[in-house]
N, C-alpha and C positions, 0 to 999 in steps of 0.2 A: 504494500499499499503507499504510495507516496506519503510524503511529510504534509501535504497538505491537506490531506485528506481525501485524494482527487483519485479516482482508478486512474491506472495508466492509461487504459483502453477508451477510459473516456475524453482523456485529455488526447487522444490520437485522434480521435473523433472530433473533436473541438479544431485540432491545423488542419487535419483535413476539408471540415468545414470553411476554416478561409483560404484552402488555396486554391482551391475552386474556383471559385470569383477571379481569383487573378488569372490562371489560367484562362479560364474562358475570353477573362480580356483582353490577354495578351493574344489570344490564337483569333481575336474576333480583331482586331486593330491589324497585325499580323496581316490577316486575310484581306484586309483594303488595301493592306499597300502590294498585296501580288497582284488584286485585280487592274489597282493603275498600272502596274508593270506591263501587264499582258491583253489589255484593251485596245482598239488603234488610238493613233494620238489625235487628242482634239478636246472640244471643250469639256467633255466629257472628264477627260485624264484630269484635266485642270479641276474641277468639280471634285473628284473624288480625292485629289491631292489635300486640297485646301480642306476638305471635310475632314480627310482624317490628321492632318495636323492640328486643326482645332476641335476635334475631338481629343489627339491625344494631349491636349496644353490644360484642358477643362477638366480633361480627366486628372491629370498630374496635380494643377492646384489645388483640387480637392481631394485627394486620397487620402490627408493626414501624414505624408513624409514631409517631413520638414527644410524648410529652406536649403539649410546644410546638407541634407538629404538629398536633395535635387542637385546639389552643383551651384545653388545660385546666391550664394551667400559668400564668400571669397575668392574674390576675384585675381586674388594675385598669390594663393597660393599653389607652389608646385610650380608657378607658370615659368618660371627661369630653366627648369629642368624638361619640360614640356617643348615649350618653344626652342631650348638646344637641339633636345635629341630628332623634333620635327626639321629643324634644320640638317641636322648630319643626313638624315633618311631622302631630302630631299637633295641634295649632292650625291648619295648613292641613284637616284632616280637620273639624276642628269648624266652619271658617268655609264648606267647601263643603258641611255637611249644614245648614247655617243657608239656604244659597240654592238646598237642593233638597226643601225641604218642603212644595212644591205636590206634590211626586211621595208624600206621604203620611209620615207617622210614624216615627220608630225604633223599632226593638224596649226594650223596655226590659230595660237591661242589668243582669245579672244579677251584680250586686256581691256578694253574700253565700259568693259561687265564683269569685272573683277570684284565689283561692291556687289552685284548682284548673286555671284557665284559666292561670294563669303559671306552672304545672309542663308543662301541655300543652306550652304556648311554647316553652321548656326542651328539651323533648324533641324537637321540631319542628325547633329550632336545631340540635340535636343530630347530630339523621338527615340534614338537611341541611348542615350544615359539616364533623364530622368523619368523614361517611363517604359522603354523594355529591360534596361540593365537595373534599376533596383527593385522591378518587381520580380524577375529573375533570381536576383541576389536573396530579396527574402522565402524565396521556394529552393534554390538551391546552394546554399551560402556564394560568397565572394568568386574565389577563384573559379568555380565550376561556370559562375554566371558570367564570366568573361568569355570562356568559350562558348556559351550555350548564345551568348547575346552578337557575338561576333559572328559566328554561324549566321545566327539569323539574319544581322547585317548584311554577310556575302550571296544568300540565296536570293534575293532580289535582282542581283545583277548578270544571273545566268540568262541568257547561255554563251554572255563575253567572257570567253576562258580566261586572259590574262587580268583582268578588270575584276572580275569574281576572286582569281587569286589575291590580287593587288586589296581586295577591299575585304576579305577574310585577314589578313595580316595588318592591316592598317587598323583595323575593326580591334584586333586582341592587345593593341599597342595602346588606341582610347580605351578599349575599357579597362585596362590595367593602371592607366594616370589616373582615372577616374576612381575607380578602385579607393586607390593612395591615394589621391590630394581630392576628391569631392570638388572640382572645380571644372564648368562647364567652358568658361571663355577663354580659355588658349586653346582649347581643343578645336572648338572652331576656327579660331586664325590658322592651326597648324591643318587641319581637315582641306581649310580653302586652299592653302599652301602647297600643300602634297597633291590634291586634283588639279591645280592648275600645273606644276610642276609634269604632271602625268601625260596632262593633253598636251604639253609644250616640248616632251621630251622622246616620249614612247612614239612608235610606228601608228599611222592613223589606219592603216591595211588591217590590222588587229584589233585596232581599241573600236574604227569603227564610231567616230565621234563620240566615245565613251556612252554609246547606246546601250542600254539593258531591255532584257525580255522583248516583247514583242518587233521596238525599234529596232534593234539589234538585226533581228531576223526581215526587217523589210527593209536596211541600208543599203543603197547604194551610192557607189561612189564616183 
């Protein structure tokens, strides 16, 4: 018998009762992400993307997780480590791009729209960390959640082989940094920097303008 007088089976049942809504929420929102990836480009994709993000935003802010748990309260915590590591990774990508020129040129980087991509990168990090990771962490524990969240992040990038691999490796880094420092803001900057570096450095014949899902299959050079 437990010291608090509660039977272990009853406590396990209570944990399962709390786990089911979290799993259902994760499954539904991930399903919406996948729908947005695999339907033809157009206004419906925009509507699903905006609706999914707003749903994640509202659910996260009403979830009972604190601002610290969501990574919103300490903008400088671990920032130097994350930005420095991100710079190092960007350098590795540039070197890889130099050796991969035989596979074709990179796409022209849309530097005039950097701010738009930076906002999108921060939105992706909010969805990945403040919604999916914190819930997976409560279900699986921190270290397992890093791998599970990275897998969830990579799957929508299928069938783009290179981007799927890079997304999985990048998400392992992002999630581990979030687990350690609980700071979303530098992760958004690093995400934006790495994404732009990938686009400007690696062969577009493989990346297909970094499209994923149905957009990758429909790509024509």
